[in-house]
C-alpha positions as CSV (number, residue, x, y, z in Angstrom):
1,M,-17.2,40.8,-196.7
2,T,-13.8,39.4,-197.2
3,T,-11.0,41.4,-199.0
4,E,-11.2,38.9,-201.8
5,R,-15.0,39.2,-202.2
6,A,-14.7,43.1,-202.1
7,Q,-12.0,43.0,-204.9
8,E,-14.2,40.6,-206.9
9,L,-17.0,43.3,-206.5
10,Q,-14.8,46.0,-207.7
11,V,-14.0,44.1,-210.8
12,R,-17.7,43.2,-211.3
13,I,-18.8,46.9,-211.1
14,T,-15.9,47.7,-213.6
15,K,-17.2,45.2,-215.9
16,E,-20.8,46.5,-215.5
17,A,-19.4,50.0,-216.5
18,L,-17.7,48.6,-219.5
19,A,-20.8,46.7,-220.6
20,L,-22.8,49.9,-220.3
21,M,-20.3,51.8,-222.6
22,V,-20.2,48.8,-225.1
23,I,-24.1,48.7,-225.2
24,H,-24.7,52.4,-225.3
25,G,-21.6,53.5,-227.1
26,E,-21.1,57.3,-227.7
27,S,-24.4,58.1,-226.0
28,V,-22.8,57.3,-222.6
29,S,-22.1,60.4,-220.6
30,T,-18.9,60.7,-218.5
31,A,-20.3,63.4,-216.3
32,P,-22.7,62.5,-213.4
33,S,-26.3,62.8,-214.6
34,E,-29.7,61.7,-213.6
35,E,-31.1,61.6,-217.2
36,D,-28.1,60.4,-219.3
37,V,-26.7,57.0,-219.4
38,S,-23.6,57.9,-217.3
39,V,-20.5,55.8,-216.2
40,A,-19.4,58.5,-213.7
41,H,-21.3,56.8,-210.8
42,F,-19.7,53.5,-211.7
43,E,-16.3,55.2,-211.5
44,E,-17.3,56.6,-208.1
45,A,-18.5,53.2,-206.9
46,V,-15.2,51.6,-207.8
47,T,-13.2,54.2,-205.8
48,L,-15.6,53.9,-202.9
49,I,-15.5,50.1,-202.8
50,G,-11.6,50.4,-202.6
51,K,-12.0,52.9,-199.8
52,A,-14.6,51.1,-197.9
53,W,-12.6,47.8,-197.9
54,N,-9.1,49.1,-197.8
55,L,-8.3,47.6,-201.0
56,P,-4.8,48.0,-202.6
57,A,-4.8,51.3,-204.5
58,G,-3.3,49.5,-207.4
59,D,-6.5,47.5,-207.8
60,T,-8.6,50.5,-207.9
61,T,-6.3,52.2,-210.3
62,E,-6.5,49.2,-212.6
63,S,-10.2,49.3,-212.6
64,L,-10.4,53.0,-213.4
65,D,-7.8,52.6,-216.0
66,L,-9.9,50.0,-217.8
67,I,-13.0,52.3,-217.8
68,E,-10.7,55.2,-219.1
69,R,-9.5,53.1,-221.7
70,E,-12.9,52.1,-222.9
71,K,-13.9,55.8,-223.0
72,D,-11.0,56.4,-225.3
73,V,-12.1,53.5,-227.5
74,L,-15.7,55.1,-227.7
75,R,-14.1,58.4,-228.6
76,R,-12.0,56.8,-231.4
77,I,-15.0,54.9,-232.8
78,A,-17.1,58.1,-232.7
79,A,-14.3,59.9,-234.7
80,G,-14.7,57.1,-237.3
81,E,-11.6,55.3,-236.3
82,S,-11.4,51.5,-235.9
83,A,-10.9,50.4,-232.3
84,S,-11.4,47.3,-230.3
85,H,-13.2,47.3,-227.0
86,V,-10.9,46.7,-223.9
87,L,-12.5,43.4,-223.0
88,P,-14.4,41.1,-225.3
89,E,-18.2,41.0,-224.8
90,S,-18.0,37.4,-223.7
91,E,-16.3,38.7,-220.4
92,L,-18.9,41.3,-219.8
93,P,-22.2,41.1,-218.1
94,M,-24.2,42.0,-221.3
95,N,-27.2,40.3,-219.8
96,A,-26.5,39.4,-216.2
97,T,-28.4,36.6,-214.5
98,G,-30.7,37.4,-211.5
99,M,-28.2,35.9,-209.2
100,E,-25.3,38.0,-210.6
101,T,-27.4,41.2,-210.2
102,L,-28.5,40.2,-206.8
103,D,-24.8,39.5,-205.7
104,N,-23.9,43.0,-207.0
105,V,-26.9,44.8,-205.4
106,W,-26.4,43.0,-202.1
107,D,-22.6,43.6,-202.1
108,L,-23.1,47.3,-202.9
109,F,-25.6,47.4,-199.8
110,E,-22.9,45.7,-197.7
111,T,-20.4,48.2,-198.9
112,A,-22.7,51.1,-198.1
113,V,-23.0,50.1,-194.4
114,Q,-19.3,50.4,-194.0
115,M,-19.3,54.1,-194.9
116,D,-19.8,56.9,-192.5
117,D,-20.6,59.5,-195.1
118,R,-24.2,59.8,-196.2
119,E,-23.5,60.9,-199.7
120,Q,-21.3,57.9,-200.2
121,R,-24.0,55.5,-198.8
122,T,-26.4,57.2,-201.2
123,A,-24.1,56.7,-204.2
124,M,-23.9,52.9,-203.4
125,F,-27.8,52.8,-203.0
126,K,-28.3,54.5,-206.3
127,L,-25.9,52.3,-208.2
128,A,-27.5,49.1,-206.6
129,S,-31.0,50.5,-207.6
130,E,-29.8,51.3,-211.2
131,L,-28.3,47.7,-211.6
132,A,-31.5,46.2,-210.3
133,E,-33.6,48.0,-212.9
134,C,-31.2,48.0,-215.8
135,Q,-30.6,44.2,-215.5
136,N,-34.4,43.6,-214.9
137,L,-33.9,41.9,-211.5
138,L,-37.6,41.6,-211.1
139,D,-38.0,39.7,-214.2
140,W,-35.9,37.0,-212.7
141,I,-38.1,36.7,-209.7
142,E,-40.7,33.9,-210.1
143,K,-44.2,34.8,-208.4
144,T,-46.3,32.4,-206.5
145,A,-49.7,31.6,-207.9
146,A,-51.3,33.9,-205.3
147,E,-48.9,36.7,-206.3
148,R,-49.6,36.3,-210.0
149,K,-53.3,37.1,-209.2
150,L,-52.3,40.5,-207.7
151,P,-52.3,43.7,-209.8
152,E,-48.9,44.9,-211.0
153,I,-47.4,47.8,-209.0
154,A,-45.2,50.2,-210.7
155,A,-41.6,50.2,-209.1
156,G,-39.9,53.5,-208.2
């Protein structure tokens, strides 16, 4: 992966985190959790992408700052204040296409193989799996006539 593509991945994952917060609002947890809608693993991924591909620290900081600013917006909205999201919805992957999701998933896997630490690789895998699920990646895949005749199998 080129540095430019890694930077694009970092921005795309940041925007996925922002979209998650815009969609789920104050129900988004900022702590890592298996059960809650959580943005913490997106923040971890942004950091790990920067580390794996030796991206400038300023790029990573800028992405994390956007996420932090959106968290502040959510806190203000929850407190009854008027606040605008940090980016307009038109710039966020509110309903990513299959190709957009596949690009993210594939790039997260490519990033994972750059890492020596098993926990870091696992974090990339979990986020890739979550993106594939929440963006309904399987819905974008067309089945052949023979595949349509097969019974559905539950994923996961």
